[in-house]
N, C-alpha and C positions, 0 to 999 in steps of 0.2 A: 545522398541516395534518395531517388524518388521512389516511393511506396506505391505499387501498382495493385489495384484490387481486380478480382475476377468478375465482380458484379458491382453495380453502383451502390454506394453507401455514403452516409453524411461524412464530410471531411474531417470532423472532430475525431474520428477513429483512427485515421491514418496520420493526422497531424501531431497527435500526442505520442510522445516517446518518453523515454527514461534516462535523461542525461545524468552524468556523474560530476561534471564541472558545475560548481555552484558558486555564486558570488558572495554569499555570506550576508547579503542585505537582510535587515530586519524585516519581519512581517508583522503587520498590525493584528492584534488578536481578533478584531471583527472580521478581518479578511480570512483568517484561518477558520473562524467559526462558520463562515459561509461554506467552507469545504465540508465541514462536518454536517451542516444543514443539508447539503445534497446527499451525503451518505445516509442521513436519517430517513430519507424517502425511498431507499432502495426497497424492492420487493422482498418478502420474507415468508417462509413457510408457516402457515397458521398465524401470521403476524407476530411471531415470537421476537423478532428483532434482537438476535443474540449478540450482535456486535457491540464492542466496547472499544473506546479509543482513549489511550492515555498519551498525553503530549507534553513535550518540554520545548520552550523557546530557547534559542541559543543564549548561553550565558547564565541559565538558570539551573538549580539542582536537578530538575526534571530531565532536562536536556542531558546532563552529565550522567544520570542514572541509566537513561536509555543508551547513551554513547558508550558507557562502559561495557555493555553487553555485546557490542559489535565485534566481529572478527577483524584482525588487524587490517586486512585488505579493504574492508568497508570503512574503517576508522580513517583510512588514508585520504579518502575524499568526502566522507559524510561529515567531517569536522567543520566544513563550510556551509552546512545546511542552516536555514533560517529556523526550522523546527524539525524535531524527530517525533514520530508518532508510532506507538505500539498498537497494532491491530490485534484485538483479543475477542474471543468469542465464548459465550457460555455453552458448556458441554451438556447441560440438563435444562429441563423445562418443566413448568406445572401445566399439564393440560387443562383446558378450561373446565372448571367445576370440579377440580380435584385438588388433594393437598400433598400428593406424593410425587416427588420430582422423577422424571424418567430421562433416559439418554435422549438428546436431540441430534439426531444423526446428520442433519443438514447444517449444523452450526457454522462450519468452515465455508461452506458453499455460499450461505447467506452473508457471512462477513466478507467474503471475496466479492460479492455483488456490491456491497456497501463501499468497499475500498475502490471499486471501479467507478462508482458514482463520484467519490471524493476526487479521484485523479482527473476525471473529465471536467468537474467544476474548477479545479485548480488550473488546468489547462486553459479553460475559457477565460479565467481571470488573469492570464499571463504569467502563472507560475508553473513550476515543473515539479514532478514527483518521481521518486525512485524507490520501489519496493525492495526490500532485502530479506533474504532467507538466512543469511550469514550472520547469526547472533547466537549467543549462549543463552538458552531458555532458562537455565537455573539462575544465572546472574540477573537477567531481565525480571524474572518472577520475583526474586528477592528484592531487587532494587525498586520496584514498583508495588511491592506487597500485593501481588496478584494471588487470589485464592487458587487452590488446587482444582476446583471444579470449572476453571476457565482455561482455555487453550490460547497459547501464544501463537499467532498465525505468522506474523512478519513485523518488520519495522520499516517505516516509510520516511524517507528524507524528503522534505519540502523546501524549495528555495527558488531564487531567480537564476536562470541559466547564466553561467559564468563562462570565462574564456577557457578553452580546452587546453591552452598552453600550461595552465597550472597543474594538470595531470601529468603522472609519468608517461613517458613516450608510448609504452605499450597500450595504455588506456587511451591516449589521444587518437589513435587510428580507429578505435571502436566507438568513439564519440560521435555517433550518428544514428539516426533511426534504423532499427533492425528489421529485416524482412520477416515474413511469416510463412509457414508450411502452406502448400497448396490445399485447397479445399478437399481434393480427393484424398488427402493423407488424414483428414480429421473428420470427415462427414461420410456416412454410409447410409444407404436406405435398406431397411428391413433386417439386417443382421450385422453383427460385428465382423467386418471383413479386411482388417487392416493387417 
């Protein structure tokens, strides 16, 4: 499927997509760290940088702890990931010059921006990413020892794109870049009119 834009944009945005067919190829730690480096430079409200990433490389206890939290559907294909990453964000912050933690209402927004940077850097380096909301938060929190004042946003599978024939037949048909809603359905001037 060819992705068509309504206005000209950099091709990195339409070339990146989220395959499920992964090869299982090992990833070098320095390569993975470059993805986190890109995430580190994401914009953040008040420069709080609430995002945290906990990862596991395939074949390690960290991978198994994250994998155990996935719903069965995601376990079926994410088992071939080179790395699994939990995207976590701090729900509170210490305003500059204070000592009392306050709710940080944009923590998930900021973490999402950081995840987007990670995804684009991975794509530029020839790797693919697939974010998942299908996980058990209690299992993940316990498996990674995540404190209660942190929010579990998603789990990301990272790997090299594999052959779609390894997927169940129903998923093979979906193994292509997905379209997006028209701008008219997501952008309005002056007032919410959707």
